[in-house]
Steps between C-alpha positions, in 0.01 A plus 500: 500500500641622830312771692630843581504614855219738572558872477662655815272633760543868612748559776237659722296181533815270523437446873134544522343315801440141413693556171813285595574137579459427877874442512535884486266583786792552729724672253651823589301807418790730432550695178840341444343154511208587270749641244706185524212273474361685198838490322546123548146437398530708194822322398343164548194587295717657213710181498206273496338689212817550308571121486137401451525291825127488595256277350154519643421185702855377508642345824816627624743322748686764698826381650539632847830426683447717813744769366407871451466464131250218474292654791482848318413325168222297659352809670499704199344223279232435766418873507472518124275199505296634775443825302398305184811600306650154486231248378689177599503258789792520731653205702783573725756218525793441730745225424667386837824360377625363833750774588616471865307700737221607255214637695229285360202674650570860399363485146196269565403715803531820305322377193213348704454805720452714189276256319741450215460181303828310520691175475796403714713228343794309663778376288840428663708646218763642752629151567530437130692823458731421784565148340569615156674833545880464576635643826565875461290547200180701500150351548294760324500378138396138564260604780337744262453239228346242738270776638384603160435146388279429799311819457431412138365160620283669755372748244388203275341325791302808608387589145716807487629619162714763663782508762553848649843588659606802696812594314564883491716745320826416680449130444483578132803731491709258717410203259602724198840582636563137626422376151719779349797453734486130564291341218620706207140568384252784501204359693287608790159420646209564260151608640347192351629164361372148440649190654672246287184285486298805378216446749579745780567869449750660756402868582704761686268793556751680738786486251492890443472575870795601716599261778530796748129583443400134538698482824340808637154386400540160673639671809207733525256229464681310781515168309648206698817477304685173497887557477661391181799344681319179626723266286821665627539693179863547420668843513676639186248363249549667158154637515593682819808646332287630208240633742775702684637622168167643400431640831832690482417621141159618623652688796755672266262571224131505629245380248743263309292196601191638328699600202634147467163339531363721229804399280396136522178606332679695235723256317655565162621176361696680206724662760605172664706214363245207475481390135182293581313820587631728216624399158828704487611308197224642286556864634654704215528857396308658201816509303551125556151443373579676175814310440 
C-alpha cells in the first residue's frame, strides 16, 4: 500500500533554522518569497497525497533539463525529503541530447556543488531528430519521445520505479486545448500514469501549480537556467499559439486558468458524447420503463 505524505507542519516552524535543505540557505528571506514557497510546497504535497505517489523506500528519478520548472520541482522535492515528509530516494538526471551550444557543465556543477545525487547521460538524439523530421516541421514531438524512452531506460538501470517530471498547470491546460483543437479528443496531462511496459510510473507533482509561480520561485532562487532555444526551436509552434490564447483569456478574465484546471478534475461523462464512457442507449425515462 502506498504511504501518505506526513501531516503538514505549522507555518511558524516552516523556516526554522536547520529545517530546510541546504539548497535554501541562500533563499530570499522576504515575506513574498516565503508565501510563494509555502504555496508551491503545499500544492506539491497535496498532489503527491491525492494521487498516492509516495511509497516509502521507493527510488525516484527526477528529470532535470536546466529549465525553471525542473529546478523548482527538484528543490521542493529535496526540501520535503530533508524534512522527512517524502520517504523516498531522489536521483536527479539530465539527458544531454546533443543540442548545439548546450552548456554541458552547468548542471553537473550545480548538482555537485549542492551535494545532490545525480546522473548525467549523453545521447545524441538531436541528430536523429534532424535526420528524421522533414525540413520546416517541428522537432518537439519526436524529440520528446526519444527523451522519454531514454529516461525510462535510465530509471530501470538505476533501480527507479518512478520518473518525476516538472510539468505545471499551464502545460496541462495547453495539452488539453491542443488535443481538443488539433486532435479531436479530450485529453490532458494526468498527475500519475504508468508507461506502456507497466514498470515505471510517471509523476507530475507540479501539475496544479501555476507557471508564473514556478518562474518567480526559480528566479528568486537564482537557479542557473539553461535557455530552451538551444535546438533553434521554431517560432509559431501550435503550443505557442495555445499558450498565447490562454494568456489572453487570463488577462481578460483573471482566474480562468484555475477554473479550467479544476474543471479537468470535475468531469461528468454523461454530459459529453463518448458512448464508451456513458451508456446513452440504455438511458430511458420512467415512462419508457413502464411501457
